[in-house]
N, CA, C and O atoms as a printed pandas DataFrame, in Angstrom:
     atom_number atom_name residue_name chain_id  residue_number  x_coord  y_coord  z_coord
0              1         N          MET        A               1   -3.235   18.189  -20.212
1              2        CA          MET        A               1   -3.939   16.809  -20.427
2              3         C          MET        A               1   -3.314   15.738  -19.533
3              4         O          MET        A               1   -4.116   14.977  -18.993
4              5         N          GLY        A               2   -2.097   15.565  -19.304
5              6        CA          GLY        A               2   -1.431   14.612  -18.465
6              7         C          GLY        A               2   -1.898   14.707  -17.049
7              8         O          GLY        A               2   -2.088   13.686  -16.387
8              9         N          VAL        A               3   -2.102   15.985  -16.535
9             10        CA          VAL        A               3   -2.697   16.019  -15.128
10            11         C          VAL        A               3   -4.083   15.563  -15.052
11            12         O          VAL        A               3   -4.426   14.873  -14.092
12            13         N          LEU        A               4   -4.925   15.883  -15.982
13            14        CA          LEU        A               4   -6.266   15.397  -16.090
14            15         C          LEU        A               4   -6.388   13.742  -15.940
15            16         O          LEU        A               4   -7.146   13.158  -15.165
16            17         N          ALA        A               5   -5.529   13.184  -16.797
17            18        CA          ALA        A               5   -5.428   11.701  -16.866
18            19         C          ALA        A               5   -4.979   11.164  -15.508
19            20         O          ALA        A               5   -5.501   10.147  -15.052
20            21         N          ALA        A               6   -4.047   11.807  -14.872
21            22        CA          ALA        A               6   -3.551   11.344  -13.610
22            23         C          ALA        A               6   -4.619   11.394  -12.562
23            24         O          ALA        A               6   -4.747   10.526  -11.699
24            25         N          THR        A               7   -5.456   12.561  -12.690
25            26        CA          THR        A               7   -6.623   12.785  -11.641
26            27         C          THR        A               7   -7.621   11.760  -11.876
27            28         O          THR        A               7   -8.160   11.252  -10.892
28            29         N          ILE        A               8   -7.955   11.371  -13.088
29            30        CA          ILE        A               8   -9.026   10.414  -13.299
30            31         C          ILE        A               8   -8.538    9.095  -12.982
31            32         O          ILE        A               8   -9.295    8.369  -12.338
32            33         N          THR        A               9   -7.433    8.669  -13.311
33            34        CA          THR        A               9   -6.912    7.368  -12.817
34            35         C          THR        A               9   -6.725    7.227  -11.299
35            36         O          THR        A               9   -6.842    6.136  -10.741
36            37         N          ALA        A              10   -6.424    8.390  -10.634
37            38        CA          ALA        A              10   -6.297    8.192   -9.236
38            39         C          ALA        A              10   -7.669    8.064   -8.583
39            40         O          ALA        A              10   -7.717    7.483   -7.499
40            41         N          CYS        A              11   -8.605    8.465   -9.036
41            42        CA          CYS        A              11   -9.985    8.385   -8.377
42            43         C          CYS        A              11  -10.214    6.903   -8.188
43            44         O          CYS        A              11  -10.007    6.169   -9.154
44            45         N          GLY        A              12  -10.620    6.388   -7.036
45            46        CA          GLY        A              12  -10.985    5.122   -6.808
46            47         C          GLY        A              12   -9.787    3.999   -6.984
47            48         O          GLY        A              12  -10.037    2.799   -6.881
48            49         N          SER        A              13   -8.527    4.476   -7.246
49            50        CA          SER        A              13   -7.608    3.411   -7.384
50            51         C          SER        A              13   -7.058    3.135   -5.872
51            52         O          SER        A              13   -7.215    3.864   -4.892
52            53         N          GLU        A              14   -6.407    1.949   -5.943
53            54        CA          GLU        A              14   -5.890    1.358   -4.590
54            55         C          GLU        A              14   -4.658    2.037   -4.417
55            56         O          GLU        A              14   -3.992    2.360   -5.400
56            57         N          PRO        A              15   -4.249    2.314   -3.121
57            58        CA          PRO        A              15   -2.856    2.803   -2.736
58            59         C          PRO        A              15   -1.838    1.909   -3.220
59            60         O          PRO        A              15   -2.169    0.757   -3.501
60            61         N          ASP        A              16   -0.633    2.284   -3.357
61            62        CA          ASP        A              16    0.402    1.489   -3.626
62            63         C          ASP        A              16    0.579    0.523   -2.261
63            64         O          ASP        A              16    0.435    0.966   -1.122
64            65         N          LYS        A              17    0.887   -0.752   -2.543
65            66        CA          LYS        A              17    1.130   -1.729   -1.404
66            67         C          LYS        A              17    2.291   -2.497   -1.765
67            68         O          LYS        A              17    2.547   -2.939   -2.886
68            69         N          ARG        A              18    3.017   -2.625   -0.645
69            70        CA          ARG        A              18    4.322   -3.599   -0.799
70            71         C          ARG        A              18    4.490   -4.394    0.368
71            72         O          ARG        A              18    3.990   -4.029    1.433
72            73         N          CYS        A              19    5.167   -5.481    0.268
73            74        CA          CYS        A              19    5.408   -6.346    1.420
74            75         C          CYS        A              19    6.509   -5.955    2.140
75            76         O          CYS        A              19    7.549   -5.771    1.508
76            77         N          VAL        A              20    6.499   -5.765    3.488
77            78        CA          VAL        A              20    7.500   -5.379    4.268
78            79         C          VAL        A              20    7.560   -6.107    5.636
79            80         O          VAL        A              20    6.539   -6.638    6.073
80            81         N          ASP        A              21    8.682   -6.146    6.298
81            82        CA          ASP        A              21    8.806   -6.722    7.589
82            83         C          ASP        A              21    8.302   -5.776    8.562
83            84         O          ASP        A              21    8.693   -4.608    8.560
84            85         N          ARG        A              22    7.412   -6.237    9.436
85            86        CA          ARG        A              22    6.733   -5.198   10.431
86            87         C          ARG        A              22    7.705   -4.538   11.305
87            88         O          ARG        A              22    7.521   -3.363   11.623
88            89         N          LEU        A              23    8.707   -5.180   11.713
89            90        CA          LEU        A              23    9.734   -4.564   12.621
90            91         C          LEU        A              23   10.656   -3.569   11.956
91            92         O          LEU        A              23   10.767   -2.399   12.321
92            93         N          SER        A              24   11.443   -4.238   10.745
93            94        CA          SER        A              24   12.530   -3.431   10.323
94            95         C          SER        A              24   12.043   -2.523    9.171
95            96         O          SER        A              24   12.778   -1.641    8.727
96            97         N          ARG        A              25   10.750   -2.753    8.670
97            98        CA          ARG        A              25   10.142   -2.167    7.498
98            99         C          ARG        A              25   11.077   -2.314    6.257
99           100         O          ARG        A              25   11.111   -1.426    5.405
100          101         N          GLU        A              26   11.818   -3.418    6.166
101          102        CA          GLU        A              26   12.646   -3.782    5.022
102          103         C          GLU        A              26   11.712   -4.386    4.019
103          104         O          GLU        A              26   10.859   -5.188    4.399
104          105         N          GLN        A              27   11.832   -4.021    2.668
105          106        CA          GLN        A              27   10.945   -4.543    1.592
106          107         C          GLN        A              27   11.318   -6.055    1.347
107          108         O          GLN        A              27   12.455   -6.507    1.208
108          109         N          LEU        A              28   10.131   -6.738    1.324
109          110        CA          LEU        A              28   10.199   -8.321    1.131
110          111         C          LEU        A              28    9.688   -8.726   -0.088
111          112         O          LEU        A              28    9.028   -7.914   -0.737
112          113         N          PRO        A              29    9.906  -10.006   -0.572
113          114        CA          PRO        A              29    9.253  -10.543   -1.667
114          115         C          PRO        A              29    7.789  -10.640   -1.291
115          116         O          PRO        A              29    7.453  -10.830   -0.122
116          117         N          ARG        A              30    6.858  -10.501   -2.347
117          118        CA          ARG        A              30    5.354  -10.528   -2.125
118          119         C          ARG        A              30    5.002  -11.762   -1.435
119          120         O          ARG        A              30    4.174  -11.606   -0.538
120          121         N          TYR        A              31    5.484  -13.131   -1.656
121          122        CA          TYR        A              31    5.230  -14.306   -1.160
122          123         C          TYR        A              31    5.322  -14.310    0.404
123          124         O          TYR        A              31    4.712  -15.135    1.083
124          125         N          GLU        A              32    6.161  -13.291    0.953
125          126        CA          GLU        A              32    6.300  -13.338    2.540
126          127         C          GLU        A              32    5.141  -12.626    3.025
127          128         O          GLU        A              32    5.173  -12.456    4.244
128          129         N          CYS        A              33    4.053  -12.124    2.392
129          130        CA          CYS        A              33    3.005  -11.496    2.942
130          131         C          CYS        A              33    1.802  -12.467    2.667
131          132         O          CYS        A              33    0.726  -12.224    3.213
132          133         N          GLU        A              34    1.923  -13.448    1.928
133          134        CA          GLU        A              34    0.801  -14.321    1.582
134          135         C          GLU        A              34    0.569  -15.252    2.874
135          136         O          GLU        A              34    1.524  -15.786    3.437
136          137         N          SER        A              35   -0.628  -15.396    3.266
137          138        CA          SER        A              35   -0.975  -16.172    4.427
138          139         C          SER        A              35   -0.456  -17.656    4.216
139          140         O          SER        A              35   -0.559  -18.195    3.114
140          141         N          GLY        A              36    0.006  -18.187    5.117
141          142        CA          GLY        A              36    0.351  -19.688    5.124
142          143         C          GLY        A              36    1.781  -19.862    4.798
143          144         O          GLY        A              36    2.277  -20.980    4.932
144          145         N          SER        A              37    2.537  -18.808    4.359
145          146        CA          SER        A              37    4.000  -19.059    4.056
146          147         C          SER        A              37    4.712  -19.211    5.067
147          148         O          SER        A              37    4.278  -18.740    6.118
148          149         N          GLY        A              38    5.978  -19.886    5.074
149          150        CA          GLY        A              38    6.766  -20.137    6.109
150          151         C          GLY        A              38    6.311  -21.630    6.888
151          152         O          GLY        A              38    5.217  -22.160    6.697
152          153         N          SER        A              39    7.198  -22.093    7.645
153          154        CA          SER        A              39    6.965  -23.324    8.340
154          155         C          SER        A              39    5.920  -23.257    9.387
155          156         O          SER        A              39    5.228  -24.248    9.619
156          157         N          SER        A              40    5.771  -22.187   10.008
157          158        CA          SER        A              40    4.869  -22.099   11.078
158          159         C          SER        A              40    3.499  -21.686   10.714
159          160         O          SER        A              40    2.639  -21.540   11.582
160          161         N          GLY        A              41    3.242  -21.472    9.322
161          162        CA          GLY        A              41    1.999  -21.054    8.791
162          163         C          GLY        A              41    1.671  -19.637    8.968
163          164         O          GLY        A              41    0.597  -19.192    8.563
164          165         N          SER        A              42    2.585  -18.872    9.582
165          166        CA          SER        A              42    2.377  -17.313    9.603
166          167         C          SER        A              42    3.380  -16.660    8.653
167          168         O          SER        A              42    4.453  -17.151    8.302
168          169         N          SER        A              43    2.905  -15.557    8.312
169          170        CA          SER        A              43    3.850  -14.838    7.245
170          171         C          SER        A              43    4.776  -13.866    7.988
171          172         O          SER        A              43    4.363  -13.233    8.960
172          173         N          ARG        A              44    6.063  -13.749    7.515
173          174        CA          ARG        A              44    6.902  -12.819    7.958
174          175         C          ARG        A              44    6.607  -11.385    7.690
175          176         O          ARG        A              44    7.011  -10.540    8.489
176          177         N          GLY        A              45    5.942  -11.048    6.644
177          178        CA          GLY        A              45    5.671   -9.618    6.250
178          179         C          GLY        A              45    4.205   -9.345    6.419
179          180         O          GLY        A              45    3.346  -10.159    6.758
180          181         N          ALA        A              46    4.038   -7.966    6.106
181          182        CA          ALA        A              46    2.684   -7.440    6.084
182          183         C          ALA        A              46    2.692   -6.481    4.964
183          184         O          ALA        A              46    3.718   -5.951    4.536
184          185         N          TYR        A              47    1.374   -6.261    4.458
185          186        CA          TYR        A              47    1.380   -5.178    3.429
186          187         C          TYR        A              47    1.498   -3.766    4.070
187          188         O          TYR        A              47    0.934   -3.484    5.128
188          189         N          TYR        A              48    2.230   -2.937    3.396
189          190        CA          TYR        A              48    2.497   -1.512    3.733
190          191         C          TYR        A              48    1.867   -0.639    2.689
191          192         O          TYR        A              48    2.187   -0.794    1.510
192          193         N          TYR        A              49    1.019    0.240    3.036
193          194        CA          TYR        A              49    0.254    1.002    1.990
194          195         C          TYR        A              49    0.811    2.350    1.860
195          196         O          TYR        A              49    1.140    2.978    2.866
196          197         N          GLY        A              50    0.944    2.859    0.608
197          198        CA          GLY        A              50    1.386    4.216    0.359
198          199         C          GLY        A              50    2.847    4.390    0.711
199          200         O          GLY        A              50    3.559    3.392    0.816
200          201         N          GLY        A              51    3.357    5.677    0.908
201          202        CA          GLY        A              51    4.744    5.776    1.100
202          203         C          GLY        A              51    5.617    5.551    0.066
203          204         O          GLY        A              51    5.188    5.520   -1.087
204          205         N          SER        A              52    6.888    5.375    0.333
205          206        CA          SER        A              52    7.973    5.048   -0.695
206          207         C          SER        A              52    8.930    4.179   -0.056
207          208         O          SER        A              52    8.877    3.941    1.150
208          209         N          VAL        A              53    9.861    3.667   -0.876
209          210        CA          VAL        A              53   10.939    2.766   -0.444
210          211         C          VAL        A              53   12.369    3.407   -0.868
211          212         O          VAL        A              53   12.638    3.744   -2.021
212          213         N          SER        A              54   13.204    3.516    0.191
213          214        CA          SER        A              54   14.585    4.117   -0.108
214          215         C          SER        A              54   15.544    3.108    0.743
215          216         O          SER        A              54   15.370    2.827    1.929
216          217         N          ASP        A              55   16.507    2.656   -0.026
217          218        CA          ASP        A              55   17.470    1.690    0.481
218          219         C          ASP        A              55   16.783    0.585    1.039
219          220         O          ASP        A              55   17.166    0.174    2.134
220          221         N          LYS        A              56   15.781    0.007    0.438
221          222        CA          LYS        A              56   15.088   -1.142    0.744
222          223         C          LYS        A              56   14.176   -1.019    1.968
223          224         O          LYS        A              56   13.627   -2.008    2.454
224          225         N          LYS        A              57   14.030    0.190    2.441
225          226        CA          LYS        A              57   13.108    0.416    3.716
226          227         C          LYS        A              57   11.946    1.341    3.341
227          228         O          LYS        A              57   12.113    2.386    2.712
228          229         N          ALA        A              58   10.806    0.912    3.747
229          230        CA          ALA        A              58    9.606    1.555    3.520
230          231         C          ALA        A              58    9.327    2.667    4.548
231          232         O          ALA        A              58    9.518    2.429    5.740
232          233         N          SER        A              59    8.867    3.916    4.128
233          234        CA          SER        A              59    8.548    4.927    4.958
234          235         C          SER        A              59    7.450    5.749    4.474
235          236         O          SER        A              59    7.108    5.701    3.292
236          237         N          GLY        A              60    6.864    6.522    5.349
237          238        CA          GLY        A              60    5.777    7.506    4.822
238          239         C          GLY        A              60    4.368    6.927    4.596
239          240         O          GLY        A              60    3.485    7.668    4.167
240          241         N          GLY        A              61    4.140    5.721    4.849
241          242        CA          GLY        A              61    2.920    5.072    4.717
242          243         C          GLY        A              61    2.406    4.457    6.004
243          244         O          GLY        A              61    2.717    4.898    7.110
244          245         N          SER        A              62    1.592    3.403    5.810
245          246        CA          SER        A              62    0.971    2.782    7.010
246          247         C          SER        A              62    0.708    1.265    6.714
247          248         O          SER        A              62    0.516    0.856    5.569
248          249         N          PHE        A              63    0.712    0.481    7.791
249          250        CA          PHE        A              63    0.130   -0.908    7.535
250          251         C          PHE        A              63   -1.356   -0.905    7.589
251          252         O          PHE        A              63   -1.940   -1.978    7.436
252          253         N          ASP        A              64   -2.048    0.216    7.795
253          254        CA          ASP        A              64   -3.502    0.322    7.799
254          255         C          ASP        A              64   -3.835    0.984    6.443
255          256         O          ASP        A              64   -3.498    2.136    6.169
256          257         N          LYS        A              65   -4.531    0.158    5.606
257          258        CA          LYS        A              65   -4.868    0.596    4.438
258          259         C          LYS        A              65   -5.698    1.884    4.328
259          260         O          LYS        A              65   -5.529    2.774    3.494
260          261         N          ALA        A              66   -6.703    1.841    5.385
261          262        CA          ALA        A              66   -7.619    2.996    5.476
262          263         C          ALA        A              66   -6.913    4.327    5.836
263          264         O          ALA        A              66   -7.444    5.407    5.580
264          265         N          ALA        A              67   -5.845    4.236    6.366
265          266        CA          ALA        A              67   -5.104    5.428    6.782
266          267         C          ALA        A              67   -4.577    6.132    5.568
267          268         O          ALA        A              67   -4.387    7.347    5.624
268          269         N          VAL        A              68   -4.327    5.448    4.464
269          270        CA          VAL        A              68   -3.717    6.007    3.337
270          271         C          VAL        A              68   -4.702    6.021    2.192
271          272         O          VAL        A              68   -4.379    6.616    1.164
272          273         N          ASP        A              69   -5.906    5.406    2.278
273          274        CA          ASP        A              69   -6.887    5.137    1.227
274          275         C          ASP        A              69   -7.734    6.523    1.091
275          276         O          ASP        A              69   -8.883    6.581    1.527
276          277         N          SER        A              70   -7.151    7.554    0.508
277          278        CA          SER        A              70   -7.922    8.781    0.582
278          279         C          SER        A              70   -8.885    8.956   -0.677
279          280         O          SER        A              70   -9.687    9.889   -0.700
280          281         N          GLY        A              71   -8.800    8.135   -1.616
281          282        CA          GLY        A              71   -9.631    8.104   -2.765
282          283         C          GLY        A              71   -8.931    8.845   -3.904
283          284         O          GLY        A              71   -9.523    8.936   -4.980
284          285         N          GLY        A              72   -7.729    9.376   -3.755
285          286        CA          GLY        A              72   -7.137   10.043   -4.898
286          287         C          GLY        A              72   -7.381   11.428   -4.957
287          288         O          GLY        A              72   -8.360   11.911   -4.389
288          289         N          PHE        A              73   -6.537   12.146   -5.625
289          290        CA          PHE        A              73   -6.684   13.597   -5.832
290          291         C          PHE        A              73   -7.911   13.987   -6.345
291          292         O          PHE        A              73   -8.251   13.389   -7.366
292          293         N          GLY        A              74   -8.707   14.875   -5.889
293          294        CA          GLY        A              74   -9.949   15.510   -6.398
294          295         C          GLY        A              74  -11.138   14.533   -6.353
295          296         O          GLY        A              74  -12.072   14.744   -7.128
296          297         N          CYS        A              75  -11.183   13.522   -5.545
297          298        CA          CYS        A              75  -12.064   12.586   -5.383
298          299         C          CYS        A              75  -12.806   12.820   -4.066
299          300         O          CYS        A              75  -12.216   13.303   -3.099
300          301         N          SER        A              76  -14.078   12.485   -4.026
301          302        CA          SER        A              76  -14.803   12.607   -2.861
302          303         C          SER        A              76  -14.919   11.174   -2.156
303          304         O          SER        A              76  -15.047   10.182   -2.873
304          305         N          ARG        A              77  -14.880   11.060   -0.868
305          306        CA          ARG        A              77  -14.945    9.788   -0.210
306          307         C          ARG        A              77  -16.433    9.403   -0.126
307          308         O          ARG        A              77  -16.752    8.231    0.075
308          309         N          THR        A              78  -17.395   10.434   -0.285
309          310        CA          THR        A              78  -18.815    9.972   -0.185
310          311         C          THR        A              78  -19.344    9.594   -1.394
311          312         O          THR        A              78  -19.029   10.119   -2.461
312          313         N          GLY        A              79  -20.268    8.553   -1.245
313          314        CA          GLY        A              79  -20.965    8.027   -2.443
314          315         C          GLY        A              79  -21.832    8.936   -3.178
315          316         O          GLY        A              79  -22.523    9.702   -2.508
316          317         N          GLY        A              80  -21.899    8.971   -4.317
317          318        CA          GLY        A              80  -22.870    9.769   -5.137
318          319         C          GLY        A              80  -24.164    9.148   -5.392
319          320         O          GLY        A              80  -24.199    7.918   -5.436
320          321         N          GLY        A              81  -25.292    9.855   -5.576
321          322        CA          GLY        A              81  -26.294    9.265   -6.163
322          323         C          GLY        A              81  -27.429    9.096   -5.119
323          324         O          GLY        A              81  -28.489    8.559   -5.440
């Protein structure tokens, strides 16, 4: 039953996202990815989708949401109907 619940919840759900530094991939506070943060008006971080964090470094994902947005296990990317 737990597997079915995980499958249903994964369908159409957003991939995990975290704020990370584009160069070092170090995890940052979410406000670092919000537009307009910082004195220059540009943010230090960017959202990194999927993957995991180990020792405060993100890996195994992408800065491109579409690259990791597969629609979840057992889901079709095509629209029905």
